[in-house]
C-alpha positions as CSV (number, residue, x, y, z in Angstrom):
1,M,37.8,4.9,-50.8
2,E,37.0,3.5,-47.4
3,S,33.6,4.0,-45.7
4,R,33.9,5.6,-42.4
5,R,31.3,6.1,-39.7
6,P,30.8,9.7,-38.5
7,R,33.2,10.6,-35.7
8,Q,30.5,10.7,-33.0
9,F,29.6,7.0,-33.5
10,A,33.2,6.0,-33.7
11,D,33.9,7.5,-30.2
12,S,30.9,5.8,-28.7
13,D,31.9,2.4,-30.1
14,D,35.4,2.8,-28.7
15,A,33.9,3.7,-25.3
16,E,31.5,0.7,-25.4
17,R,34.4,-1.7,-26.2
18,K,36.6,-0.1,-23.6
19,H,34.1,-0.3,-20.8
20,G,32.2,-3.5,-21.9
21,I,28.8,-1.8,-22.0
22,A,27.9,-2.6,-25.6
23,P,24.3,-3.8,-26.0
24,P,24.0,-7.5,-27.1
25,L,23.4,-8.1,-30.8
26,P,20.0,-9.5,-31.9
27,G,20.2,-13.3,-32.3
28,S,22.8,-13.8,-29.6
29,D,22.2,-15.6,-26.3
30,A,22.7,-12.4,-24.3
31,Y,20.0,-10.7,-26.5
32,A,17.6,-13.6,-25.9
33,E,18.1,-13.2,-22.1
34,L,17.1,-9.6,-22.1
35,P,13.7,-9.0,-20.3
36,Q,10.8,-8.4,-22.7
37,F,9.1,-5.9,-20.4
38,P,10.7,-3.4,-18.1
39,A,10.6,-4.2,-14.4
40,T,9.6,-0.6,-13.5
41,K,6.6,1.3,-14.6
42,V,6.7,2.5,-18.1
43,L,5.5,6.0,-17.2
44,P,7.6,7.7,-14.4
45,F,4.8,10.1,-13.5
46,R,1.5,9.6,-11.6
47,R,-1.7,10.0,-13.6
48,T,-4.2,12.6,-12.4
49,I,-7.9,12.7,-13.1
50,R,-10.3,15.6,-13.3
51,R,-13.8,15.8,-11.8
52,H,-15.6,14.3,-14.8
53,E,-13.3,11.2,-14.9
54,L,-13.6,10.8,-11.1
55,H,-17.4,10.6,-11.4
56,Q,-17.1,8.0,-14.1
57,I,-14.9,5.9,-11.7
58,V,-16.7,6.7,-8.4
59,P,-20.4,7.3,-8.9
60,L,-20.9,9.6,-5.9
61,A,-22.4,13.1,-5.8
62,E,-20.0,16.0,-5.7
63,T,-21.1,17.0,-2.2
64,T,-20.6,13.4,-0.9
65,V,-17.1,13.4,-2.3
66,Y,-16.4,16.8,-0.8
67,E,-17.7,15.8,2.6
68,M,-15.8,12.5,2.6
69,E,-12.6,14.5,1.7
70,Q,-13.2,16.8,4.7
71,R,-13.6,13.8,7.0
72,G,-10.5,12.1,5.6
73,E,-12.4,9.2,4.1
74,F,-11.6,9.9,0.5
75,P,-8.4,11.0,-1.3
76,R,-7.9,14.7,-1.2
77,R,-8.0,16.8,-4.4
78,F,-5.3,19.2,-5.2
79,R,-4.9,22.2,-7.6
80,L,-2.8,22.1,-10.7
81,T,-3.8,25.7,-11.5
82,P,-6.1,28.1,-9.8
83,R,-9.0,26.7,-11.9
84,C,-8.0,23.1,-12.3
85,V,-8.7,20.5,-9.5
86,V,-7.5,16.9,-9.9
87,W,-7.2,13.7,-7.9
88,D,-4.3,11.2,-8.0
89,L,-5.6,8.1,-9.9
90,E,-3.5,5.7,-7.8
91,E,-5.0,7.0,-4.6
92,V,-8.5,6.8,-5.9
93,Q,-7.9,3.2,-7.1
94,A,-6.4,2.3,-3.7
95,W,-9.4,3.8,-2.0
96,I,-11.8,1.7,-4.2
97,E,-9.8,-1.5,-3.4
98,D,-9.9,-0.7,0.4
99,R,-13.7,-0.2,0.2
100,K,-14.0,-3.4,-1.7
101,Q,-12.0,-5.4,0.8
102,A,-13.8,-3.8,3.7
103,S,-17.1,-4.6,2.1
104,R,-16.2,-8.2,1.6
105,S,-14.9,-8.6,5.1
106,A,-18.1,-6.9,6.5
107,K,-16.1,-4.2,8.3
108,T,-18.2,-1.3,7.0
109,D,-21.3,0.0,8.8
110,A,-24.2,-1.3,6.8
111,S,-26.8,0.4,8.8
112,A,-30.4,0.5,7.4
113,G,-30.5,4.3,7.5
114,P,-32.5,6.7,9.6
115,D,-35.7,5.6,11.3
116,V,-38.4,7.0,9.0
117,R,-41.0,6.6,11.8
118,L,-39.4,9.4,13.7
119,R,-39.5,12.1,11.0
120,R,-41.9,15.0,11.4
121,H,-43.2,15.2,7.8
122,R,-44.7,12.2,6.1
123,P,-44.2,9.8,8.9
124,V,-44.5,6.1,8.2
125,R,-46.9,4.2,10.4
């Protein structure tokens, strides 16, 4: 009585031998040359984050984030459903890196703020 592999595996072995696409066997030189980590990203999709996660990453008030989005200074949110708003994590991380680089190269406007001596209520002398 001879042991036979199921028909589906026998066909795939024949096709691999025929086209030369058989994967290398462990312990062989070809197997040792295989890359340990894939060259592309493991996850083919882009990660999105919700409002709570955004505020953990970027500690700005919701109104500040909204106003910056309207001015085009912050990545835009988008709707997954009518009640679920998310941001693209890669865009937010790229924005943070841009801000970091701009801050280090002193390209940002580091104004001292409004002149408190000009305000009507509680003026400073």
